C-alpha positions as CSV (number, residue, x, y, z in Angstrom):
1,X,-0.7,20.5,10.0
2,X,0.1,23.2,7.5
3,X,0.7,23.0,3.5
4,X,4.3,23.0,3.9
5,X,4.5,19.8,6.4
6,X,2.1,18.3,4.1
7,X,4.2,18.8,1.1
8,X,7.4,17.9,2.9
9,X,5.5,14.5,4.0
10,X,4.5,13.6,0.6
11,X,8.0,14.3,-0.8
12,X,9.8,12.4,1.4
13,X,7.6,9.6,1.2
14,X,7.8,9.5,-2.6
15,X,11.8,10.2,-2.7
16,X,12.1,7.4,-0.1
17,X,11.3,5.2,-2.9
18,X,15.1,5.7,-4.2
19,X,16.0,2.6,-2.3
20,X,15.5,-0.9,-3.4
21,X,11.7,-2.3,-4.3
22,X,12.2,-5.2,-2.0
23,X,13.2,-3.8,1.1
24,X,10.4,-5.4,3.0
25,X,10.4,-8.8,1.3
26,X,13.4,-10.4,3.2
27,X,12.0,-13.9,3.5
28,X,13.7,-14.1,6.6
29,X,11.2,-13.9,9.4
30,X,12.3,-16.3,11.6
31,X,10.7,-16.2,15.2
32,X,8.9,-13.0,14.0
33,X,5.8,-12.0,15.9
34,X,3.2,-8.9,15.9
35,X,6.0,-6.4,15.9
36,X,7.7,-8.0,13.2
37,X,4.3,-8.1,11.3
38,X,3.6,-4.5,12.1
39,X,6.9,-3.2,10.8
40,X,7.0,-5.1,7.5
41,X,4.8,-2.6,5.6
42,X,6.8,0.3,7.0
43,X,9.9,-0.8,5.8
44,X,9.1,-1.5,2.2
45,X,8.4,1.8,0.2
46,X,6.5,-0.1,-2.4
47,X,3.5,-1.5,0.4
48,X,3.9,2.1,2.2
49,X,2.9,3.9,-0.8
50,X,0.4,1.7,-2.1
51,X,-1.3,1.5,1.2
52,X,-1.3,5.3,1.8
53,X,-2.4,5.8,-1.8
54,X,-5.3,3.6,-1.3
55,X,-6.3,6.1,1.6
56,X,-6.0,9.2,-0.4
57,X,-7.8,7.4,-3.3
58,X,-10.7,6.7,-0.9
59,X,-11.2,10.2,0.0
60,X,-11.2,11.0,-3.7
61,X,-14.0,9.0,-4.3
62,X,-15.7,9.8,-1.1
63,X,-18.8,8.6,0.4
64,X,-19.2,5.0,1.2
65,X,-15.7,4.4,-0.7
66,X,-14.2,6.1,2.6
67,X,-14.1,2.9,4.4
68,X,-15.0,0.2,1.8
69,X,-11.8,0.9,-0.2
70,X,-9.7,0.2,2.8
71,X,-11.7,-2.8,4.1
72,X,-11.5,-4.6,0.7
73,X,-7.8,-3.8,0.6
74,X,-7.1,-4.9,4.1
75,X,-9.7,-8.5,3.6
76,X,-8.2,-9.4,0.1
77,X,-4.4,-8.8,1.5
78,X,-5.1,-10.7,4.6
79,X,-6.7,-13.7,2.3
80,X,-3.8,-13.6,0.0
81,X,-1.4,-13.7,2.8
82,X,-3.0,-16.9,4.1
83,X,-2.9,-18.4,0.7
84,X,0.6,-17.7,0.0
85,X,1.5,-19.1,3.4
86,X,0.3,-22.3,2.1
87,X,2.7,-22.2,-1.0
88,X,0.4,-20.6,-3.7
89,X,2.7,-19.6,-6.5
90,X,2.5,-15.8,-7.7
91,X,4.9,-15.3,-10.7
92,X,6.7,-11.5,-11.3
93,X,5.5,-10.5,-7.7
94,X,7.9,-7.4,-7.3
95,X,6.9,-6.1,-10.8
96,X,3.4,-6.6,-9.8
97,X,3.5,-4.7,-6.3
98,X,5.7,-1.9,-8.1
99,X,3.1,-1.6,-11.0
100,X,0.1,-1.2,-8.4
101,X,2.2,1.8,-6.7
102,X,2.2,3.2,-10.2
103,X,-1.5,2.8,-11.2
104,X,-2.6,4.2,-7.7
105,X,-0.1,7.1,-8.5
106,X,-1.9,7.8,-11.7
107,X,-5.4,7.2,-10.3
108,X,-4.6,10.2,-7.5
109,X,-3.1,12.2,-10.3
110,X,-6.1,12.1,-12.7
111,X,-8.5,12.1,-9.9
112,X,-9.8,8.8,-11.3
113,X,-13.7,8.3,-10.4
114,X,-14.9,4.7,-10.8
115,X,-18.0,3.1,-9.1
116,X,-17.3,2.2,-5.6
117,X,-17.7,-1.8,-6.7
118,X,-15.2,-1.5,-9.3
119,X,-12.8,0.8,-7.1
120,X,-13.2,-2.1,-4.3
121,X,-12.2,-4.8,-6.8
122,X,-9.2,-2.7,-7.9
123,X,-8.5,-2.2,-4.5
124,X,-8.5,-5.8,-3.6
125,X,-6.8,-7.1,-6.8
126,X,-3.6,-4.7,-5.8
127,X,-3.9,-5.9,-2.3
128,X,-3.6,-9.6,-3.6
129,X,0.0,-9.0,-4.5
130,X,0.8,-7.0,-1.5
131,X,-0.5,-9.8,0.7
132,X,1.1,-12.5,-0.9
133,X,4.5,-11.1,-0.1
134,X,3.5,-10.6,3.5
135,X,2.2,-14.4,3.4
136,X,5.6,-15.6,2.1
137,X,7.3,-14.7,5.3
138,X,4.2,-16.0,7.4
139,X,5.6,-19.7,7.5
140,X,8.8,-18.5,9.0
141,X,7.1,-16.6,11.6
142,X,7.4,-17.7,15.3
143,X,3.4,-16.6,15.2
144,X,2.1,-16.5,12.1
145,X,-1.4,-15.5,13.4
146,X,0.3,-12.5,15.4
147,X,2.8,-11.9,12.4
148,X,-0.5,-11.5,10.3
149,X,-2.2,-9.1,13.0
150,X,0.6,-6.7,13.0
151,X,0.8,-6.3,9.2
152,X,-3.1,-5.9,9.0
153,X,-3.0,-3.2,12.2
154,X,-0.3,-1.6,10.3
155,X,-1.9,-1.7,7.1
156,X,-5.2,0.0,8.5
157,X,-3.3,2.7,10.3
158,X,-1.7,3.7,6.7
159,X,-4.5,3.9,5.4
160,X,-6.1,6.3,8.1
161,X,-3.0,8.2,7.7
162,X,-3.8,8.9,3.9
163,X,-7.1,9.6,4.5
164,X,-6.1,11.9,7.1
165,X,-3.9,13.7,4.6
166,X,-6.5,13.4,2.1
167,X,-9.1,15.2,4.3
168,X,-6.5,17.8,5.3
169,X,-6.0,18.7,1.5
170,X,-9.1,18.0,0.4
171,X,-9.9,21.5,-0.8
172,X,-6.4,21.8,-3.0
173,X,-7.0,19.4,-5.2
174,X,-3.2,20.4,-7.0
175,X,-1.8,19.0,-3.9
176,X,-3.3,15.6,-4.2
177,X,-2.5,15.2,-7.7
178,X,1.1,16.5,-6.9
179,X,1.5,13.6,-4.4
180,X,0.0,11.3,-6.9
181,X,2.4,12.6,-9.5
182,X,5.4,11.7,-7.0
183,X,3.8,8.2,-6.0
184,X,3.5,7.4,-9.7
185,X,7.0,8.6,-10.4
186,X,8.1,6.3,-7.4
187,X,6.1,3.7,-9.0
188,X,7.7,4.0,-12.5
189,X,11.1,3.5,-10.6
190,X,10.1,0.7,-8.7
191,X,8.6,-0.9,-12.0
192,X,11.8,-0.2,-14.0
193,X,13.9,-1.8,-11.6
194,X,12.2,-4.8,-11.2
195,X,12.4,-5.8,-14.9
């Protein structure tokens, strides 16, 4: 994959945020199973950008963060989805999700380096709102277990894609920062339309 291809991927991903913030949050998952759960993170640009950014940030932090950040995100997201499916109420959900995209973009833009445990806690906090959005649809799903498995697998794949992209451009810090800027801009846009 060459630099032009990577730039195109980052640009297309960031500018696809021009749609609505709540694209993935249809709250109409009647009869849904694994496939619908798998698709869910891909149709909401807010989820997609946050999960991609977690993978890139993990590479920026390096070493143990490379696997710990995605694991913290997926684990907390799963628990949060389970709690949401049982009726736990979380106000300002769309705003919180959009804010995670904005903040993760800023982290990438400025190469924010925090201790691994602190970064895991932040990833977990951010994952809790994304998981909550996924979990709201679980009670409507035909098979909540398979629906949940679908969005867990998809999230893991998006993290892996972010990690792969970041490894490919690791020596070109400006590309990571430009990607962070694009993600932050998308997050700012998403945040403003949720207010």
